[in-house]
C-alpha distance (Angstrom), angle and dihedral (degrees) to the residues before:
residue distance angle dihedral
M1 . . .
S2 3.80 . .
S3 3.78 121.1 .
P4 3.83 120.0 -112.0
P5 3.82 115.2 -98.6
V6 3.79 117.4 -82.2
A7 3.78 90.1 -118.1
D8 3.82 89.5 58.8
F9 3.82 93.1 58.6
I10 3.78 92.0 44.7
S11 3.81 94.7 47.5
R12 3.83 90.8 51.1
E13 3.79 90.0 51.5
E14 3.77 90.9 50.7
R15 3.80 91.7 47.3
F16 3.78 98.3 49.3
G17 3.81 106.7 19.9
A18 3.78 133.0 76.8
R19 3.81 109.6 -106.2
N20 3.79 96.7 -125.8
Y21 3.83 95.1 129.6
E22 3.80 135.2 48.1
P23 3.82 103.7 -150.8
L24 3.78 125.7 -176.1
G25 3.79 115.1 -97.4
V26 3.81 96.6 -95.2
V27 3.82 128.1 107.4
L28 3.81 111.8 -152.2
S29 3.78 123.9 -155.0
R30 3.82 107.7 166.6
G31 3.80 141.2 26.3
E32 3.78 137.7 -172.1
G33 3.81 126.8 171.8
V34 3.80 109.5 -41.4
F35 3.81 94.2 -15.2
V36 3.81 136.0 83.3
W37 3.79 129.2 -173.1
D38 3.80 128.8 -147.4
T39 3.79 126.7 -136.8
Q40 3.79 89.9 -93.2
G41 3.79 92.9 56.1
N42 3.83 98.0 -105.0
R43 3.81 114.8 145.5
Y44 3.83 124.7 -137.3
L45 3.77 135.3 -175.4
D46 3.81 104.6 -123.8
C47 3.79 108.3 -131.3
L48 3.78 95.3 171.7
S49 3.82 102.6 53.5
A50 3.81 89.9 -156.4
Y51 3.81 88.7 -63.9
S52 3.84 89.7 -47.8
A53 3.80 95.3 -48.4
V54 3.81 93.1 119.0
N55 3.80 99.8 49.3
Q56 3.80 88.2 141.3
G57 3.82 91.9 56.3
H58 3.78 129.2 -101.4
C59 3.82 117.0 -51.1
H60 3.79 96.4 -7.1
P61 3.82 103.3 -156.8
K62 3.82 96.0 -135.8
I63 3.80 93.7 50.9
L64 3.79 89.5 44.9
A65 3.81 90.8 52.1
A66 3.79 91.3 50.4
M67 3.80 90.9 49.8
V68 3.79 94.8 48.4
E69 3.81 92.8 46.8
Q70 3.80 93.9 49.2
A71 3.83 92.8 42.6
G72 3.79 87.5 59.2
R73 3.81 92.6 51.5
L74 3.80 110.5 37.1
T75 3.82 131.8 -24.5
L76 3.80 108.8 174.7
T77 3.79 136.7 14.4
S78 3.81 101.5 154.0
R79 3.78 116.0 -130.5
A80 3.78 90.3 -79.7
F81 3.82 85.1 92.9
H82 3.79 135.8 30.3
N83 3.79 120.4 -108.9
D84 3.81 130.3 -158.4
Q85 3.85 95.6 -116.9
L86 3.80 103.6 51.2
A87 3.80 98.5 68.5
L88 3.80 91.1 48.2
F89 3.79 91.1 49.8
Y90 3.81 90.6 49.8
E91 3.77 92.6 49.7
E92 3.80 96.4 45.7
I93 3.80 98.3 46.2
A94 3.82 91.8 43.3
E95 3.79 90.9 51.7
L96 3.81 92.6 46.6
T97 3.79 95.7 48.4
G98 3.82 101.9 30.2
S99 3.80 92.4 -117.6
H100 3.81 125.8 151.6
K101 3.80 100.9 -157.0
V102 3.81 133.9 25.0
L103 3.80 129.9 -159.5
P104 3.84 111.5 -168.0
M105 3.78 119.9 -148.3
N106 3.82 135.9 156.9
S107 3.81 114.5 -118.4
G108 3.77 130.2 32.1
A109 3.79 90.8 -115.9
E110 3.82 89.9 55.7
A111 3.79 89.1 53.2
V112 3.82 90.4 52.5
E113 3.81 92.4 48.1
S114 3.82 90.1 47.4
A115 3.80 91.3 51.7
I116 3.81 91.6 49.8
K117 3.81 90.8 52.0
S118 3.80 92.4 46.1
V119 3.80 97.6 49.8
R120 3.79 91.7 46.1
K121 3.79 89.5 52.5
W122 3.82 90.1 48.1
G123 3.80 89.4 49.0
Y124 3.79 93.0 55.3
E125 3.80 99.2 38.6
V126 3.80 102.3 35.0
K127 3.80 110.5 18.3
G128 3.79 93.0 39.4
V129 3.83 100.5 -126.3
P130 3.82 110.9 167.7
D131 3.79 112.3 -98.3
G132 3.80 112.7 -86.2
Q133 3.81 94.4 10.6
A134 3.83 102.4 92.7
E135 3.81 115.3 133.5
I136 3.79 128.2 -159.1
I137 3.80 120.1 -165.2
V138 3.84 118.1 -142.4
C139 3.82 134.6 172.8
A140 3.77 132.5 -107.7
N141 3.82 114.1 -104.4
N142 3.78 90.2 25.4
F143 3.77 123.9 155.6
H144 3.80 115.8 -160.8
G145 3.83 100.1 147.3
R146 3.79 140.6 -70.6
T147 3.79 108.0 -86.3
L148 3.79 118.0 124.4
G149 3.80 91.8 -106.1
I150 3.79 93.0 51.6
V151 3.79 100.3 44.0
G152 3.78 87.5 53.4
F153 3.81 89.2 75.3
S154 3.81 96.6 37.2
T155 3.81 119.4 112.6
D156 3.82 92.6 -152.7
A157 3.81 105.0 106.1
A158 3.81 93.1 -155.5
T159 3.81 91.9 60.8
R160 3.83 92.9 49.7
E161 3.79 106.2 38.2
H162 3.84 112.4 119.2
F163 3.83 94.0 -10.0
G164 3.81 98.3 99.8
P165 2.96 160.1 138.1
F166 3.79 93.5 88.4
A167 3.77 134.1 -161.2
P168 3.83 117.5 -97.6
G169 3.78 126.1 -134.6
F170 3.81 103.4 85.9
K171 3.81 132.2 107.9
I172 3.80 120.3 -162.0
I173 3.81 121.3 -147.7
P174 3.83 133.6 169.8
F175 3.81 115.9 -82.6
G176 3.78 115.1 -110.0
D177 3.82 94.5 17.1
L178 3.79 109.5 122.7
A179 3.81 94.4 -178.9
A180 3.82 90.1 55.1
L181 3.78 90.5 53.4
K182 3.80 91.9 50.1
D183 3.81 91.6 50.2
A184 3.82 92.7 47.9
I185 3.81 96.6 54.4
T186 3.80 116.3 100.8
P187 3.82 133.0 167.9
N188 3.84 86.9 -91.4
T189 3.81 94.7 55.8
V190 3.79 109.3 115.4
A191 3.82 101.7 171.1
F192 3.78 149.7 2.4
L193 3.81 110.5 -139.0
V194 3.81 112.8 -162.8
E195 3.81 144.6 148.2
P196 3.84 115.3 -120.9
I197 3.81 86.1 -137.1
Q198 3.80 121.0 14.1
G199 3.79 102.4 -124.6
E200 3.80 106.0 177.3
A201 3.80 90.0 42.4
G202 3.79 88.9 64.1
V203 3.83 106.2 -79.9
I204 3.79 96.2 -62.7
I205 3.82 111.9 -172.6
P206 3.81 117.1 -160.7
P207 3.85 122.2 -130.3
A208 3.80 117.2 -77.8
G209 3.78 110.9 -87.3
Y210 3.79 93.7 22.3
F211 3.79 95.9 118.0
T212 3.77 92.6 43.3
G213 3.80 86.8 58.9
V214 3.79 91.7 43.3
R215 3.80 91.0 54.3
E216 3.83 91.2 49.8
L217 3.82 92.5 49.5
C218 3.81 94.1 47.3
T219 3.80 91.6 48.6
A220 3.81 93.2 47.1
H221 3.83 92.7 51.3
D222 3.81 98.9 37.3
V223 3.80 92.2 -113.7
M224 3.78 121.4 150.4
L225 3.80 113.6 -122.2
I226 3.82 109.5 -142.4
L227 3.80 113.6 -168.1
D228 3.79 114.4 -163.5
E229 3.80 99.7 -147.2
I230 3.79 94.5 163.5
Q231 3.83 90.2 119.5
T232 3.81 101.9 18.8
G233 3.78 97.2 45.0
L234 3.79 133.1 86.3
G235 3.77 97.5 44.3
R236 3.78 102.8 -46.7
T237 3.83 94.6 123.4
G238 3.80 96.4 39.4
K239 3.81 93.7 -91.6
L240 3.80 129.4 79.3
L241 3.81 87.3 -113.0
A242 3.80 125.5 14.2
E243 3.82 90.1 -130.7
Q244 3.79 87.3 72.7
H245 3.81 91.6 72.0
E246 3.80 87.8 75.2
G247 3.77 97.5 29.5
I248 3.80 96.8 -116.9
E249 3.79 134.2 131.7
A250 3.79 124.8 -137.9
D251 3.79 121.8 -139.3
V252 3.80 89.2 -136.5
T253 3.82 124.7 23.1
L254 3.79 123.1 -169.2
L255 3.79 120.9 -151.6
G256 3.79 132.3 178.4
K257 3.81 138.4 123.9
A258 3.85 102.9 54.8
L259 3.81 90.1 34.3
S260 3.81 85.4 93.2
G261 3.80 99.4 29.1
G262 3.80 88.7 -119.3
F263 3.80 96.2 -60.2
Y264 3.78 102.2 104.6
P265 3.83 139.8 0.8
V266 3.82 106.4 -90.4
S267 3.79 129.5 155.4
A268 3.76 136.3 162.1
V269 3.77 142.1 -161.9
L270 3.81 109.3 -142.4
S271 3.76 116.6 -165.3
N272 3.78 149.3 132.7
N273 3.79 127.8 -77.1
E274 3.78 90.6 -103.5
V275 3.83 96.0 65.3
L276 3.81 104.3 31.2
G277 3.79 90.7 35.1
T278 3.82 89.0 73.2
L279 3.81 91.8 68.2
K280 3.79 114.7 97.0
P281 3.81 129.5 -170.0
G282 3.79 111.7 -71.0
Q283 3.82 95.9 19.0
H284 3.80 98.5 95.1
G285 3.80 136.6 1.8
S286 3.78 151.9 127.3
T287 3.79 131.2 -133.3
F288 3.78 92.0 -136.8
G289 3.82 98.2 31.4
G290 3.79 109.8 114.4
N291 3.81 94.9 5.1
P292 3.82 115.5 163.7
L293 3.79 95.5 -112.4
A294 3.81 91.7 52.4
C295 3.80 91.8 46.7
A296 3.80 94.2 49.7
V297 3.78 91.2 48.9
A298 3.80 93.3 46.8
R299 3.80 92.1 49.1
A300 3.80 90.7 54.0
A301 3.81 92.2 44.4
L302 3.83 91.5 53.7
R303 3.77 92.2 44.3
V304 3.82 96.7 54.9
L305 3.79 91.4 42.8
V306 3.80 89.9 61.4
E307 3.80 103.2 29.5
E308 3.82 94.8 49.3
G309 3.81 95.2 48.4
M310 3.78 95.1 -118.7
I311 3.82 94.3 147.2
E312 3.80 92.3 53.7
N313 3.80 90.5 45.4
A314 3.79 90.3 53.1
A315 3.81 89.7 57.0
V316 3.82 93.7 49.1
Q317 3.79 98.1 41.5
G318 3.81 91.9 40.4
E319 3.80 90.6 57.9
R320 3.81 90.0 48.5
F321 3.81 92.2 47.7
L322 3.81 93.6 46.8
K323 3.80 92.9 48.8
G324 3.79 89.9 48.4
L325 3.81 93.8 49.9
R326 3.80 90.5 49.5
S327 3.78 90.6 52.2
I328 3.80 93.0 59.0
R329 3.79 109.0 108.1
A330 3.77 106.4 -150.6
N331 3.80 130.8 140.8
T332 3.78 87.5 -140.1
V333 3.82 93.6 67.0
R334 3.80 120.0 89.2
D335 3.80 100.1 168.9
V336 3.80 143.4 -12.1
C337 3.80 123.2 -151.2
G338 3.76 140.1 163.2
R339 3.76 151.1 124.4
G340 3.75 122.8 -132.2
L341 3.78 108.9 -30.2
M342 3.80 93.7 -24.3
L343 3.81 100.9 99.7
A344 3.79 139.5 157.5
V345 3.79 140.1 -172.7
E346 3.77 114.9 -151.4
L347 3.81 112.8 -154.4
N348 3.77 128.1 -145.8
P349 3.83 108.5 -102.1
E350 3.82 91.0 -121.0
A351 3.81 88.8 59.6
G352 3.79 89.0 73.3
R353 3.80 130.9 -128.4
A354 3.77 117.9 -17.3
R355 3.78 88.1 -132.5
R356 3.79 93.3 78.0
Y357 3.80 90.9 52.5
C358 3.78 89.6 52.5
E359 3.79 87.8 52.6
A360 3.81 88.7 50.5
L361 3.81 89.5 50.2
Q362 3.78 89.2 52.4
T363 3.81 90.0 59.9
E364 3.81 87.1 50.6
G365 3.82 91.6 54.9
I366 3.79 99.1 -100.6
L367 3.80 128.0 113.9
A368 3.81 115.1 -153.4
K369 3.78 133.5 151.7
D370 3.76 133.5 -126.2
T371 3.79 123.0 -136.1
H372 3.79 132.6 -172.6
E373 3.82 94.2 5.5
H374 3.81 99.1 -80.7
T375 3.80 106.6 43.0
I376 3.82 131.2 86.2
R377 3.79 117.8 -160.5
F378 3.80 123.2 -149.1
A379 3.81 116.9 -165.0
P380 3.80 112.7 149.7
P381 3.83 122.6 179.7
L382 3.80 113.2 -76.9
V383 3.81 90.9 -114.1
I384 3.80 92.8 71.9
T385 3.82 115.8 130.3
S386 3.78 132.0 -138.9
D387 3.81 91.6 -106.8
Q388 3.78 90.8 51.7
V389 3.83 91.4 49.5
D390 3.81 90.5 51.6
W391 3.81 90.8 47.0
A392 3.79 89.8 51.8
L393 3.81 93.8 47.7
E394 3.81 92.2 55.5
R395 3.78 90.9 54.4
I396 3.80 94.8 42.0
A397 3.82 88.9 53.6
A398 3.80 90.0 50.9
A399 3.82 92.3 50.5
L400 3.81 94.7 45.9
T401 3.80 92.1 51.3
Q402 3.79 94.2 45.8
D403 3.79 116.5 126.2
F404 3.82 110.3 -129.2
A405 3.80 94.1 -178.7
């Protein structure tokens, strides 16, 4: 039986769905490893990985098996009762990351909101900040999610327009500017919330040594360093956590996306006893947070990430991919940057919107996403091979040198 036309799926979405996304004109129906297929049977190399949620590749068989097995046993208990998967998840992720306490949630945005609540509570009860005066420092061009609390400290006008009023308590400074951070800290500062690499902003990497200095400042002023590793974590940059590139440790680490390998919404706040120890029963929670199905899936997702060498492969293939992108000679390209398999090509403004190059890549068999008008992000699953990287580079070069006149 033939599949309905692509236009039929898209028109139904537009008729019934809120228009809060602008997807490329492709309708996907199947995925395996680094590849996805559309409803017409065309195959594409996925260079977005669902914004790094499928680091382990699409439909990894071991994660799938864990999900199916657990779904047949027990899916949800709420936190009113214990379940036999939560303690094991706690123990395994804490051991892997060196964390002392774990707070399980569902989405990345929930993890961010949970961290904000927790460090404010720590600030009042441990640091001694006057009630209602806690300050959290964030960076311009940040992306930490889309809840009302989070968009209130975004600098992206489109995410803020007509959604106010917003909650106070946030200071915005330039990303990568150590002096600005030092000047922004006051006795009421409880935390610095920052991405190790700004993904949605276009894969912006701070100057070398920046996070070493950030760690020193936060320690000196008793400020909790919150690293949002929801996109950069779990192997994406060639390390388990991006903080490892400068040998530092955050006070609070946020994980999500690849924590389930793309099978289920799972996120976590990882911290020390000092911060998460302030939470008492009834003060914070989630019906689905820490459910047995989520925990079983996350345990399998972490296990294959480590056992199958995906983190090391991300480092090797990321270097190959970055070198290849930098070797492309095209007047359209202004800059290429990246770390591990978190890569971006910034186009010259006169080249036009990045969107049309993504559409050209689609015809070449590659799915990538534009961001901020003139940047194309490339973030394939961490299971990509050298041959697949080389195949992609040939087609990316063809798209970037295409004449749209």
